[in-house]
N, CA, C and O atoms as a GROMACS GRO file, in nm:
protein
  592
    1MET      N    1   0.658  -0.164  -1.191
    1MET     CA    2   0.787  -0.118  -1.150
    1MET      C    3   0.831   0.004  -1.230
    1MET      O    4   0.902   0.090  -1.176
    2SER      N    5   0.794   0.014  -1.354
    2SER     CA    6   0.841   0.124  -1.437
    2SER      C    7   0.786   0.260  -1.392
    2SER      O    8   0.838   0.363  -1.434
    3ARG      N    9   0.682   0.261  -1.306
    3ARG     CA   10   0.631   0.388  -1.255
    3ARG      C   11   0.729   0.451  -1.157
    3ARG      O   12   0.723   0.572  -1.134
    4TYR      N   13   0.820   0.371  -1.099
    4TYR     CA   14   0.911   0.421  -0.997
    4TYR      C   15   1.055   0.432  -1.047
    4TYR      O   16   1.139   0.491  -0.979
    5MET      N   17   1.084   0.379  -1.164
    5MET     CA   18   1.218   0.387  -1.221
    5MET      C   19   1.204   0.380  -1.373
    5MET      O   20   1.101   0.337  -1.425
    6ASP      N   21   1.308   0.421  -1.443
    6ASP     CA   22   1.296   0.419  -1.589
    6ASP      C   23   1.302   0.275  -1.641
    6ASP      O   24   1.342   0.183  -1.569
    7THR      N   25   1.262   0.258  -1.765
    7THR     CA   26   1.249   0.125  -1.823
    7THR      C   27   1.381   0.049  -1.823
    7THR      O   28   1.381  -0.072  -1.798
    8GLN      N   29   1.492   0.116  -1.850
    8GLN     CA   30   1.620   0.047  -1.854
    8GLN      C   31   1.658  -0.006  -1.716
    8GLN      O   32   1.711  -0.116  -1.705
    9GLN      N   33   1.634   0.072  -1.612
    9GLN     CA   34   1.662   0.025  -1.476
    9GLN      C   35   1.579  -0.099  -1.444
    9GLN      O   36   1.630  -0.194  -1.385
   10ALA      N   37   1.452  -0.098  -1.482
   10ALA     CA   38   1.366  -0.214  -1.459
   10ALA      C   39   1.420  -0.336  -1.534
   10ALA      O   40   1.423  -0.446  -1.478
   11LYS      N   41   1.462  -0.317  -1.659
   11LYS     CA   42   1.518  -0.428  -1.736
   11LYS      C   43   1.645  -0.481  -1.670
   11LYS      O   44   1.666  -0.602  -1.663
   12ASP      N   45   1.731  -0.391  -1.622
   12ASP     CA   46   1.854  -0.434  -1.554
   12ASP      C   47   1.823  -0.524  -1.436
   12ASP      O   48   1.889  -0.626  -1.416
   13ILE      N   49   1.724  -0.485  -1.358
   13ILE     CA   50   1.688  -0.564  -1.241
   13ILE      C   51   1.632  -0.699  -1.282
   13ILE      O   52   1.672  -0.802  -1.229
   14LEU      N   53   1.539  -0.698  -1.376
   14LEU     CA   54   1.471  -0.820  -1.414
   14LEU      C   55   1.557  -0.917  -1.493
   14LEU      O   56   1.544  -1.038  -1.478
   15LEU      N   57   1.646  -0.864  -1.576
   15LEU     CA   58   1.720  -0.950  -1.667
   15LEU      C   59   1.859  -0.988  -1.620
   15LEU      O   60   1.903  -1.100  -1.643
   16LYS      N   61   1.929  -0.898  -1.555
   16LYS     CA   62   2.068  -0.931  -1.520
   16LYS      C   63   2.112  -0.879  -1.385
   16LYS      O   64   2.227  -0.900  -1.347
   17GLY      N   65   2.027  -0.813  -1.312
   17GLY     CA   66   2.068  -0.758  -1.184
   17GLY      C   67   2.140  -0.626  -1.204
   17GLY      O   68   2.183  -0.594  -1.315
   18SER      N   69   2.152  -0.550  -1.100
   18SER     CA   70   2.219  -0.422  -1.107
   18SER      C   71   2.240  -0.371  -0.966
   18SER      O   72   2.223  -0.446  -0.869
   19VAL      N   73   2.277  -0.246  -0.955
   19VAL     CA   74   2.295  -0.187  -0.822
   19VAL      C   75   2.164  -0.184  -0.745
   19VAL      O   76   2.166  -0.165  -0.624
   20TYR      N   77   2.052  -0.203  -0.812
   20TYR     CA   78   1.922  -0.202  -0.747
   20TYR      C   79   1.879  -0.338  -0.694
   20TYR      O   80   1.773  -0.349  -0.632
   21GLU      N   81   1.960  -0.443  -0.717
   21GLU     CA   82   1.913  -0.576  -0.680
   21GLU      C   83   1.892  -0.592  -0.530
   21GLU      O   84   1.812  -0.676  -0.488
   22ASN      N   85   1.961  -0.513  -0.446
   22ASN     CA   86   1.937  -0.519  -0.302
   22ASN      C   87   1.794  -0.480  -0.267
   22ASN      O   88   1.743  -0.519  -0.162
   23LEU      N   89   1.732  -0.404  -0.353
   23LEU     CA   90   1.594  -0.364  -0.332
   23LEU      C   91   1.504  -0.486  -0.318
   23LEU      O   92   1.404  -0.480  -0.246
   24PHE      N   93   1.537  -0.595  -0.386
   24PHE     CA   94   1.451  -0.712  -0.389
   24PHE      C   95   1.484  -0.813  -0.279
   24PHE      O   96   1.408  -0.908  -0.260
   25GLN      N   97   1.594  -0.795  -0.208
   25GLN     CA   98   1.628  -0.888  -0.101
   25GLN      C   99   1.534  -0.869   0.017
   25GLN      O  100   1.504  -0.756   0.056
   26LEU      N  101   1.490  -0.978   0.071
   26LEU     CA  102   1.400  -0.975   0.185
   26LEU      C  103   1.475  -0.922   0.307
   26LEU      O  104   1.582  -0.972   0.342
   27GLY      N  105   1.418  -0.820   0.370
   27GLY     CA  106   1.481  -0.762   0.488
   27GLY      C  107   1.379  -0.696   0.578
   27GLY      O  108   1.262  -0.683   0.542
   28ASP      N  109   1.423  -0.654   0.694
   28ASP     CA  110   1.335  -0.588   0.789
   28ASP      C  111   1.331  -0.438   0.763
   28ASP      O  112   1.435  -0.376   0.739
   29ARG      N  113   1.211  -0.383   0.766
   29ARG     CA  114   1.192  -0.238   0.749
   29ARG      C  115   1.081  -0.195   0.843
   29ARG      O  116   0.992  -0.273   0.878
   30HIS      N  117   1.087  -0.070   0.882
   30HIS     CA  118   0.979  -0.009   0.960
   30HIS      C  119   0.882   0.054   0.861
   30HIS      O  120   0.918   0.148   0.790
   31ILE      N  121   0.760   0.003   0.856
   31ILE     CA  122   0.662   0.052   0.759
   31ILE      C  123   0.528   0.079   0.826
   31ILE      O  124   0.504   0.038   0.940
   32THR      N  125   0.444   0.148   0.754
   32THR     CA  126   0.302   0.158   0.786
   32THR      C  127   0.227   0.105   0.666
   32THR      O  128   0.258   0.140   0.552
   33PHE      N  129   0.128   0.021   0.691
   33PHE     CA  130   0.038  -0.020   0.583
   33PHE      C  131  -0.102   0.026   0.618
   33PHE      O  132  -0.138   0.036   0.736
   34ALA      N  133  -0.180   0.054   0.516
   34ALA     CA  134  -0.320   0.091   0.534
   34ALA      C  135  -0.406   0.008   0.440
   34ALA      O  136  -0.379  -0.001   0.320
   35LEU      N  137  -0.510  -0.053   0.496
   35LEU     CA  138  -0.610  -0.121   0.417
   35LEU      C  139  -0.723  -0.023   0.394
   35LEU      O  140  -0.779   0.031   0.490
   36ILE      N  141  -0.757   0.000   0.271
   36ILE     CA  142  -0.864   0.094   0.238
   36ILE      C  143  -0.972   0.015   0.165
   36ILE      O  144  -0.951  -0.038   0.056
   37GLU      N  145  -1.089   0.009   0.228
   37GLU     CA  146  -1.202  -0.057   0.165
   37GLU      C  147  -1.293   0.050   0.106
   37GLU      O  148  -1.328   0.147   0.174
   38PHE      N  149  -1.330   0.033  -0.018
   38PHE     CA  150  -1.417   0.127  -0.088
   38PHE      C  151  -1.560   0.076  -0.076
   38PHE      O  152  -1.589  -0.038  -0.112
   39THR      N  153  -1.648   0.161  -0.026
   39THR     CA  154  -1.784   0.118   0.007
   39THR      C  155  -1.889   0.163  -0.094
   39THR      O  156  -2.006   0.127  -0.080
   40ALA      N  157  -1.850   0.240  -0.193
   40ALA     CA  158  -1.946   0.287  -0.294
   40ALA      C  159  -2.009   0.168  -0.365
   40ALA      O  160  -1.940   0.072  -0.398
   41GLN      N  161  -2.138   0.176  -0.389
   41GLN     CA  162  -2.212   0.066  -0.452
   41GLN      C  163  -2.214   0.076  -0.604
   41GLN      O  164  -2.214  -0.027  -0.673
   42LYS      N  165  -2.214   0.197  -0.658
   42LYS     CA  166  -2.218   0.213  -0.803
   42LYS      C  167  -2.077   0.205  -0.859
   42LYS      O  168  -1.983   0.262  -0.804
   43GLU      N  169  -2.064   0.133  -0.970
   43GLU     CA  170  -1.933   0.109  -1.029
   43GLU      C  171  -1.861   0.239  -1.064
   43GLU      O  172  -1.741   0.251  -1.040
   44THR      N  173  -1.930   0.336  -1.121
   44THR     CA  174  -1.864   0.461  -1.160
   44THR      C  175  -1.809   0.534  -1.037
   44THR      O  176  -1.699   0.588  -1.042
   45LYS      N  177  -1.885   0.536  -0.928
   45LYS     CA  178  -1.838   0.599  -0.804
   45LYS      C  179  -1.721   0.522  -0.745
   45LYS      O  180  -1.624   0.581  -0.699
   46LEU      N  181  -1.731   0.389  -0.747
   46LEU     CA  182  -1.623   0.305  -0.697
   46LEU      C  183  -1.493   0.330  -0.772
   46LEU      O  184  -1.388   0.351  -0.710
   47LEU      N  185  -1.500   0.330  -0.903
   47LEU     CA  186  -1.380   0.350  -0.985
   47LEU      C  187  -1.321   0.489  -0.967
   47LEU      O  188  -1.199   0.504  -0.959
   48SER      N  189  -1.405   0.591  -0.960
   48SER     CA  190  -1.352   0.726  -0.943
   48SER      C  191  -1.291   0.745  -0.804
   48SER      O  192  -1.194   0.819  -0.789
   49THR      N  193  -1.347   0.678  -0.703
   49THR     CA  194  -1.290   0.688  -0.568
   49THR      C  195  -1.157   0.615  -0.561
   49THR      O  196  -1.062   0.665  -0.501
   50ILE      N  197  -1.148   0.498  -0.622
   50ILE     CA  198  -1.021   0.425  -0.626
   50ILE      C  199  -0.915   0.509  -0.695
   50ILE      O  200  -0.802   0.521  -0.646
   51GLU      N  201  -0.949   0.568  -0.808
   51GLU     CA  202  -0.854   0.653  -0.881
   51GLU      C  203  -0.810   0.771  -0.796
   51GLU      O  204  -0.691   0.804  -0.793
   52SER      N  205  -0.902   0.834  -0.728
   52SER     CA  206  -0.870   0.950  -0.646
   52SER      C  207  -0.779   0.912  -0.529
   52SER      O  208  -0.683   0.984  -0.500
   53VAL      N  209  -0.808   0.801  -0.462
   53VAL     CA  210  -0.725   0.758  -0.348
   53VAL      C  211  -0.586   0.716  -0.398
   53VAL      O  212  -0.487   0.739  -0.329
   54ALA      N  213  -0.579   0.656  -0.515
   54ALA     CA  214  -0.449   0.620  -0.572
   54ALA      C  215  -0.366   0.745  -0.597
   54ALA      O  216  -0.246   0.747  -0.570
   55THR      N  217  -0.429   0.849  -0.649
   55THR     CA  218  -0.359   0.976  -0.671
   55THR      C  219  -0.313   1.036  -0.539
   55THR      O  220  -0.200   1.083  -0.527
   56LEU      N  221  -0.401   1.036  -0.439
   56LEU     CA  222  -0.365   1.087  -0.307
   56LEU      C  223  -0.247   1.010  -0.248
   56LEU      O  224  -0.157   1.069  -0.188
   57SER      N  225  -0.248   0.878  -0.264
   57SER     CA  226  -0.140   0.798  -0.208
   57SER      C  227  -0.005   0.839  -0.268
   57SER      O  228   0.094   0.847  -0.196
   58ALA      N  229  -0.001   0.864  -0.397
   58ALA     CA  230   0.123   0.909  -0.460
   58ALA      C  231   0.164   1.047  -0.409
   58ALA      O  232   0.282   1.072  -0.384
   59GLU      N  233   0.067   1.135  -0.393
   59GLU     CA  234   0.096   1.270  -0.344
   59GLU      C  235   0.154   1.270  -0.203
   59GLU      O  236   0.234   1.357  -0.167
   60TYR      N  237   0.115   1.172  -0.123
   60TYR     CA  238   0.160   1.166   0.017
   60TYR      C  239   0.273   1.066   0.039
   60TYR      O  240   0.306   1.034   0.154
   61GLY      N  241   0.333   1.015  -0.067
   61GLY     CA  242   0.451   0.930  -0.056
   61GLY      C  243   0.424   0.784  -0.028
   61GLY      O  244   0.515   0.712   0.013
   62ALA      N  245   0.302   0.740  -0.048
   62ALA     CA  246   0.270   0.598  -0.027
   62ALA      C  247   0.291   0.521  -0.157
   62ALA      O  248   0.293   0.578  -0.266
   63VAL      N  249   0.308   0.392  -0.143
   63VAL     CA  250   0.318   0.302  -0.257
   63VAL      C  251   0.199   0.207  -0.248
   63VAL      O  252   0.172   0.150  -0.142
   64ILE      N  253   0.129   0.190  -0.358
   64ILE     CA  254   0.018   0.094  -0.361
   64ILE      C  255   0.077  -0.046  -0.374
   64ILE      O  256   0.142  -0.078  -0.473
   65ASP      N  257   0.052  -0.128  -0.273
   65ASP     CA  258   0.099  -0.266  -0.277
   65ASP      C  259   0.010  -0.349  -0.368
   65ASP      O  260   0.058  -0.428  -0.449
   66THR      N  261  -0.122  -0.331  -0.353
   66THR     CA  262  -0.214  -0.406  -0.438
   66THR      C  263  -0.353  -0.343  -0.435
   66THR      O  264  -0.388  -0.269  -0.342
   67ILE      N  265  -0.428  -0.373  -0.537
   67ILE     CA  266  -0.571  -0.341  -0.541
   67ILE      C  267  -0.641  -0.470  -0.583
   67ILE      O  268  -0.612  -0.526  -0.689
   68VAL      N  269  -0.732  -0.516  -0.498
   68VAL     CA  270  -0.811  -0.634  -0.529
   68VAL      C  271  -0.957  -0.598  -0.505
   68VAL      O  272  -0.997  -0.568  -0.393
   69SER      N  273  -1.034  -0.602  -0.612
   69SER     CA  274  -1.175  -0.569  -0.605
   69SER      C  275  -1.193  -0.430  -0.541
   69SER      O  276  -1.147  -0.331  -0.597
   70ASN      N  277  -1.258  -0.423  -0.426
   70ASN     CA  278  -1.280  -0.293  -0.362
   70ASN      C  279  -1.186  -0.269  -0.244
   70ASN      O  280  -1.218  -0.193  -0.153
   71LEU      N  281  -1.070  -0.335  -0.244
   71LEU     CA  282  -0.971  -0.321  -0.138
   71LEU      C  283  -0.837  -0.276  -0.195
   71LEU      O  284  -0.786  -0.335  -0.290
   72MET      N  285  -0.780  -0.171  -0.136
   72MET     CA  286  -0.648  -0.121  -0.174
   72MET      C  287  -0.558  -0.132  -0.052
   72MET      O  288  -0.599  -0.100   0.060
   73VAL      N  289  -0.435  -0.176  -0.074
   73VAL     CA  290  -0.335  -0.179   0.031
   73VAL      C  291  -0.225  -0.081  -0.007
   73VAL      O  292  -0.160  -0.097  -0.110
   74VAL      N  293  -0.205   0.021   0.076
   74VAL     CA  294  -0.098   0.117   0.052
   74VAL      C  295   0.004   0.105   0.164
   74VAL      O  296  -0.029   0.068   0.277
   75THR      N  297   0.130   0.137   0.131
   75THR     CA  298   0.237   0.127   0.229
   75THR      C  299   0.320   0.255   0.231
   75THR      O  300   0.332   0.326   0.131
   76PHE      N  301   0.375   0.281   0.346
   76PHE     CA  302   0.469   0.391   0.366
   76PHE      C  303   0.597   0.330   0.419
   76PHE      O  304   0.594   0.255   0.517
   77GLY      N  305   0.711   0.359   0.354
   77GLY     CA  306   0.839   0.309   0.400
   77GLY      C  307   0.890   0.186   0.329
   77GLY      O  308   0.991   0.129   0.372
   78MET      N  309   0.826   0.144   0.223
   78MET     CA  310   0.871   0.024   0.152
   78MET      C  311   1.002   0.047   0.078
   78MET      O  312   1.086  -0.043   0.070
   79PHE      N  313   1.022   0.167   0.024
   79PHE     CA  314   1.139   0.193  -0.060
   79PHE      C  315   1.233   0.296   0.000
   79PHE      O  316   1.328   0.336  -0.067
   80GLY      N  317   1.211   0.338   0.119
   80GLY     CA  318   1.296   0.439   0.180
   80GLY      C  319   1.241   0.476   0.315
   80GLY      O  320   1.161   0.401   0.372
   81PRO      N  321   1.282   0.589   0.367
   81PRO     CA  322   1.234   0.629   0.499
   81PRO      C  323   1.081   0.640   0.500
   81PRO      O  324   1.019   0.680   0.402
   82THR      N  325   1.024   0.604   0.613
   82THR     CA  326   0.879   0.611   0.628
   82THR      C  327   0.834   0.756   0.628
   82THR      O  328   0.883   0.838   0.706
   83THR      N  329   0.742   0.788   0.540
   83THR     CA  330   0.682   0.922   0.538
   83THR      C  331   0.560   0.919   0.629
   83THR      O  332   0.501   0.813   0.650
   84PRO      N  333   0.520   1.033   0.681
   84PRO     CA  334   0.404   1.035   0.771
   84PRO      C  335   0.277   0.986   0.700
   84PRO      O  336   0.245   1.030   0.589
   85HIS      N  337   0.207   0.896   0.765
   85HIS     CA  338   0.086   0.837   0.706
   85HIS      C  339  -0.041   0.910   0.747
   85HIS      O  340  -0.140   0.907   0.674
   86LYS      N  341  -0.040   0.975   0.861
   86LYS     CA  342  -0.161   1.042   0.911
   86LYS      C  343  -0.215   1.148   0.813
   86LYS      O  344  -0.336   1.154   0.793
   87PRO      N  345  -0.130   1.232   0.752
   87PRO     CA  346  -0.184   1.331   0.657
   87PRO      C  347  -0.257   1.265   0.540
   87PRO      O  348  -0.359   1.317   0.493
   88PHE      N  349  -0.206   1.152   0.493
   88PHE     CA  350  -0.274   1.079   0.385
   88PHE      C  351  -0.410   1.029   0.430
   88PHE      O  352  -0.510   1.047   0.361
   89ILE      N  353  -0.414   0.966   0.548
   89ILE     CA  354  -0.540   0.912   0.600
   89ILE      C  355  -0.642   1.023   0.619
   89ILE      O  356  -0.758   1.009   0.582
   90ASP      N  357  -0.598   1.133   0.679
   90ASP     CA  358  -0.688   1.247   0.700
   90ASP      C  359  -0.741   1.302   0.567
   90ASP      O  360  -0.860   1.331   0.555
   91ALA      N  361  -0.652   1.316   0.469
   91ALA     CA  362  -0.692   1.369   0.338
   91ALA      C  363  -0.791   1.275   0.269
   91ALA      O  364  -0.890   1.320   0.210
   92ALA      N  365  -0.764   1.145   0.275
   92ALA     CA  366  -0.853   1.048   0.210
   92ALA      C  367  -0.992   1.049   0.275
   92ALA      O  368  -1.093   1.047   0.206
   93LEU      N  369  -0.996   1.054   0.409
   93LEU     CA  370  -1.125   1.056   0.478
   93LEU      C  371  -1.200   1.187   0.454
   93LEU      O  372  -1.321   1.188   0.437
   94THR      N  373  -1.126   1.297   0.453
   94THR     CA  374  -1.189   1.428   0.428
   94THR      C  375  -1.250   1.432   0.289
   94THR      O  376  -1.361   1.483   0.270
   95LYS      N  377  -1.177   1.380   0.192
   95LYS     CA  378  -1.223   1.387   0.054
   95LYS      C  379  -1.335   1.286   0.024
   95LYS      O  380  -1.424   1.316  -0.056
   96HIS      N  381  -1.331   1.168   0.086
   96HIS     CA  382  -1.422   1.061   0.044
   96HIS      C  383  -1.520   1.015   0.151
   96HIS      O  384  -1.610   0.937   0.121
   97GLY      N  385  -1.505   1.060   0.273
   97GLY     CA  386  -1.602   1.031   0.377
   97GLY      C  387  -1.650   0.888   0.381
   97GLY      O  388  -1.570   0.795   0.392
   98ILE      N  389  -1.782   0.870   0.372
   98ILE     CA  390  -1.841   0.737   0.390
   98ILE      C  391  -1.817   0.642   0.271
   98ILE      O  392  -1.865   0.529   0.273
   99ASP      N  393  -1.745   0.687   0.171
   99ASP     CA  394  -1.715   0.599   0.058
   99ASP      C  395  -1.592   0.511   0.084
   99ASP      O  396  -1.557   0.428   0.000
  100ILE      N  397  -1.527   0.529   0.201
  100ILE     CA  398  -1.410   0.447   0.235
  100ILE      C  399  -1.409   0.418   0.384
  100ILE      O  400  -1.473   0.488   0.463
  101ARG      N  401  -1.336   0.313   0.422
  101ARG     CA  402  -1.300   0.286   0.561
  101ARG      C  403  -1.155   0.241   0.559
  101ARG      O  404  -1.111   0.176   0.464
  102ILE      N  405  -1.081   0.275   0.664
  102ILE     CA  406  -0.937   0.250   0.665
  102ILE      C  407  -0.897   0.184   0.797
  102ILE      O  408  -0.943   0.224   0.904
  103VAL      N  409  -0.812   0.083   0.788
  103VAL     CA  410  -0.747   0.024   0.904
  103VAL      C  411  -0.598   0.024   0.873
  103VAL      O  412  -0.557  -0.014   0.763
  104TYR      N  413  -0.516   0.065   0.970
  104TYR     CA  414  -0.372   0.076   0.944
  104TYR      C  415  -0.292   0.028   1.064
  104TYR      O  416  -0.342   0.021   1.176
  105ALA      N  417  -0.166  -0.004   1.038
  105ALA     CA  418  -0.073  -0.046   1.143
  105ALA      C  419   0.067  -0.003   1.106
  105ALA      O  420   0.102   0.009   0.988
  106THR      N  421   0.146   0.019   1.207
  106THR     CA  422   0.286   0.059   1.190
  106THR      C  423   0.374  -0.036   1.269
  106THR      O  424   0.338  -0.080   1.378
  107GLY      N  425   0.491  -0.068   1.213
  107GLY     CA  426   0.584  -0.153   1.285
  107GLY      C  427   0.681  -0.221   1.192
  107GLY      O  428   0.687  -0.191   1.073
  108SER      N  429   0.756  -0.311   1.248
  108SER     CA  430   0.857  -0.384   1.172
  108SER      C  431   0.790  -0.488   1.083
  108SER      O  432   0.696  -0.555   1.124
  109ALA      N  433   0.839  -0.498   0.961
  109ALA     CA  434   0.784  -0.594   0.865
  109ALA      C  435   0.898  -0.652   0.783
  109ALA      O  436   1.004  -0.590   0.769
  110ARG      N  437   0.876  -0.769   0.729
  110ARG     CA  438   0.967  -0.826   0.630
  110ARG      C  439   0.924  -0.770   0.495
  110ARG      O  440   0.808  -0.783   0.457
  111VAL      N  441   1.017  -0.710   0.424
  111VAL     CA  442   0.987  -0.643   0.298
  111VAL      C  443   1.084  -0.693   0.192
  111VAL      O  444   1.203  -0.708   0.219
  112GLY      N  445   1.034  -0.719   0.074
  112GLY     CA  446   1.120  -0.760  -0.037
  112GLY      C  447   1.047  -0.852  -0.131
  112GLY      O  448   0.924  -0.857  -0.134
  113ASN      N  449   1.125  -0.925  -0.210
  113ASN     CA  450   1.068  -1.018  -0.306
  113ASN      C  451   1.025  -1.145  -0.234
  113ASN      O  452   1.107  -1.218  -0.179
  114ILE      N  453   0.895  -1.169  -0.236
  114ILE     CA  454   0.841  -1.293  -0.182
  114ILE      C  455   0.815  -1.380  -0.305
  114ILE      O  456   0.715  -1.362  -0.374
  115GLY      N  457   0.902  -1.470  -0.332
  115GLY     CA  458   0.892  -1.551  -0.453
  115GLY      C  459   1.031  -1.586  -0.500
  115GLY      O  460   1.123  -1.604  -0.420
  116ASP      N  461   1.047  -1.597  -0.630
  116ASP     CA  462   1.178  -1.630  -0.684
  116ASP      C  463   1.211  -1.537  -0.800
  116ASP      O  464   1.134  -1.445  -0.830
  117ALA      N  465   1.322  -1.560  -0.864
  117ALA     CA  466   1.368  -1.471  -0.971
  117ALA      C  467   1.276  -1.472  -1.093
  117ALA      O  468   1.275  -1.376  -1.170
  118LYS      N  469   1.199  -1.578  -1.112
  118LYS     CA  470   1.110  -1.586  -1.227
  118LYS      C  471   0.978  -1.514  -1.204
  118LYS      O  472   0.913  -1.472  -1.300
  119ARG      N  473   0.939  -1.500  -1.078
  119ARG     CA  474   0.813  -1.430  -1.048
  119ARG      C  475   0.839  -1.335  -0.932
  119ARG      O  476   0.838  -1.375  -0.816
  120ILE      N  477   0.861  -1.211  -0.965
  120ILE     CA  478   0.889  -1.111  -0.864
  120ILE      C  479   0.758  -1.062  -0.804
  120ILE      O  480   0.667  -1.020  -0.876
  121SER      N  481   0.750  -1.068  -0.672
  121SER     CA  482   0.636  -1.013  -0.601
  121SER      C  483   0.692  -0.934  -0.483
  121SER      O  484   0.712  -0.987  -0.374
  122TYR      N  485   0.718  -0.807  -0.508
  122TYR     CA  486   0.774  -0.721  -0.404
  122TYR      C  487   0.660  -0.679  -0.312
  122TYR      O  488   0.569  -0.606  -0.353
  123THR      N  489   0.665  -0.725  -0.188
  123THR     CA  490   0.556  -0.699  -0.096
  123THR      C  491   0.608  -0.700   0.046
  123THR      O  492   0.729  -0.688   0.069
  124PHE      N  493   0.519  -0.714   0.143
  124PHE     CA  494   0.558  -0.712   0.283
  124PHE      C  495   0.484  -0.819   0.361
  124PHE      O  496   0.376  -0.863   0.322
  125LEU      N  497   0.544  -0.860   0.471
  125LEU     CA  498   0.481  -0.950   0.568
  125LEU      C  499   0.482  -0.876   0.701
  125LEU      O  500   0.588  -0.852   0.758
  126HIS      N  501   0.365  -0.840   0.750
  126HIS     CA  502   0.353  -0.762   0.872
  126HIS      C  503   0.273  -0.843   0.974
  126HIS      O  504   0.169  -0.898   0.939
  127PRO      N  505   0.320  -0.853   1.099
  127PRO     CA  506   0.249  -0.936   1.197
  127PRO      C  507   0.107  -0.889   1.229
  127PRO      O  508   0.028  -0.968   1.281
  128SER      N  509   0.074  -0.764   1.200
  128SER     CA  510  -0.060  -0.713   1.231
  128SER      C  511  -0.157  -0.719   1.113
  128SER      O  512  -0.271  -0.674   1.125
  129PHE      N  513  -0.114  -0.773   1.000
  129PHE     CA  514  -0.199  -0.772   0.882
  129PHE      C  515  -0.329  -0.847   0.904
  129PHE      O  516  -0.436  -0.798   0.868
  130SER      N  517  -0.322  -0.965   0.962
  130SER     CA  518  -0.445  -1.044   0.986
  130SER      C  519  -0.539  -0.972   1.081
  130SER      O  520  -0.661  -0.975   1.062
  131LYS      N  521  -0.484  -0.907   1.182
  131LYS     CA  522  -0.568  -0.829   1.274
  131LYS      C  523  -0.636  -0.714   1.201
  131LYS      O  524  -0.753  -0.684   1.227
  132ALA      N  525  -0.564  -0.651   1.110
  132ALA     CA  526  -0.621  -0.539   1.034
  132ALA      C  527  -0.735  -0.587   0.945
  132ALA      O  528  -0.839  -0.522   0.936
  133ILE      N  529  -0.716  -0.700   0.879
  133ILE     CA  530  -0.822  -0.756   0.795
  133ILE      C  531  -0.945  -0.786   0.880
  133ILE      O  532  -1.058  -0.759   0.838
  134ALA      N  533  -0.924  -0.843   0.997
  134ALA     CA  534  -1.036  -0.877   1.085
  134ALA      C  535  -1.109  -0.753   1.136
  134ALA      O  536  -1.230  -0.757   1.156
  135LEU      N  537  -1.037  -0.644   1.156
  135LEU     CA  538  -1.095  -0.521   1.209
  135LEU      C  539  -1.170  -0.441   1.102
  135LEU      O  540  -1.260  -0.362   1.134
  136LEU      N  541  -1.135  -0.461   0.977
  136LEU     CA  542  -1.192  -0.380   0.869
  136LEU      C  543  -1.346  -0.385   0.861
  136LEU      O  544  -1.407  -0.279   0.851
  137PRO      N  545  -1.411  -0.501   0.866
  137PRO     CA  546  -1.557  -0.502   0.853
  137PRO      C  547  -1.631  -0.427   0.965
  137PRO      O  548  -1.741  -0.378   0.943
  138SER      N  549  -1.571  -0.419   1.084
  138SER     CA  550  -1.639  -0.350   1.195
  138SER      C  551  -1.603  -0.202   1.203
  138SER      O  552  -1.654  -0.130   1.289
  139THR      N  553  -1.517  -0.156   1.114
  139THR     CA  554  -1.482  -0.014   1.111
  139THR      C  555  -1.591   0.060   1.035
  139THR      O  556  -1.619   0.027   0.920
  140PRO      N  557  -1.651   0.160   1.098
  140PRO     CA  558  -1.758   0.233   1.028
  140PRO      C  559  -1.705   0.305   0.903
  140PRO      O  560  -1.592   0.353   0.901
  141ALA      N  561  -1.789   0.311   0.801
  141ALA     CA  562  -1.753   0.386   0.680
  141ALA      C  563  -1.725   0.531   0.720
  141ALA      O  564  -1.796   0.589   0.802
  142GLY      N  565  -1.621   0.588   0.660
  142GLY     CA  566  -1.584   0.725   0.690
  142GLY      C  567  -1.490   0.738   0.808
  142GLY      O  568  -1.460   0.850   0.850
  143GLU      N  569  -1.442   0.625   0.862
  143GLU     CA  570  -1.352   0.628   0.978
  143GLU      C  571  -1.226   0.548   0.952
  143GLU      O  572  -1.219   0.468   0.858
  144ALA      N  573  -1.125   0.572   1.036
  144ALA     CA  574  -1.000   0.497   1.032
  144ALA      C  575  -0.972   0.443   1.172
  144ALA      O  576  -1.002   0.508   1.272
  145ARG      N  577  -0.915   0.324   1.177
  145ARG     CA  578  -0.875   0.263   1.303
  145ARG      C  579  -0.732   0.215   1.291
  145ARG      O  580  -0.688   0.169   1.186
  146GLU      N  581  -0.661   0.227   1.401
  146GLU     CA  582  -0.523   0.178   1.406
  146GLU      C  583  -0.521   0.045   1.480
  146GLU      O  584  -0.584   0.030   1.584
  147VAL      N  585  -0.447  -0.051   1.426
  147VAL     CA  586  -0.427  -0.178   1.493
  147VAL      C  587  -0.321  -0.156   1.600
  147VAL      O  588  -0.211  -0.109   1.572
  148VAL      N  589  -0.355  -0.192   1.723
  148VAL     CA  590  -0.259  -0.176   1.834
  148VAL      C  591  -0.223  -0.310   1.894
  148VAL      O  592  -0.144  -0.316   1.988
   0.00000   0.00000   0.00000
């Protein structure tokens, strides 16, 4: 959280609440999420590609929801108006080609703290997420597919 706000703001939210506490309330938002699978076999290539895509995501206004093993989930619109996702996807594919595959979806999602005050997990629930996960293995490396 401190990457997006200063340390005192984060403490205010976590310890006593503040004007930012609405940020954590579960609500409906229009978002785009992208699942990015990293296909590089060598650890050094995998790590450098993950780092590069993470940097690209920040440059294009995305927020990384999570990174698990060789899978990254990025979102557009979690904290404000949805920024265009296509330029990010195009840039990531242009830069990394067959080292990644991407599946993405756009639409209404439940966004906010999924959990309780003791364990904050700010994330999203999107009806197309399971479809995107299922589509990912059949998406050729170096390509992106949209869940429709």
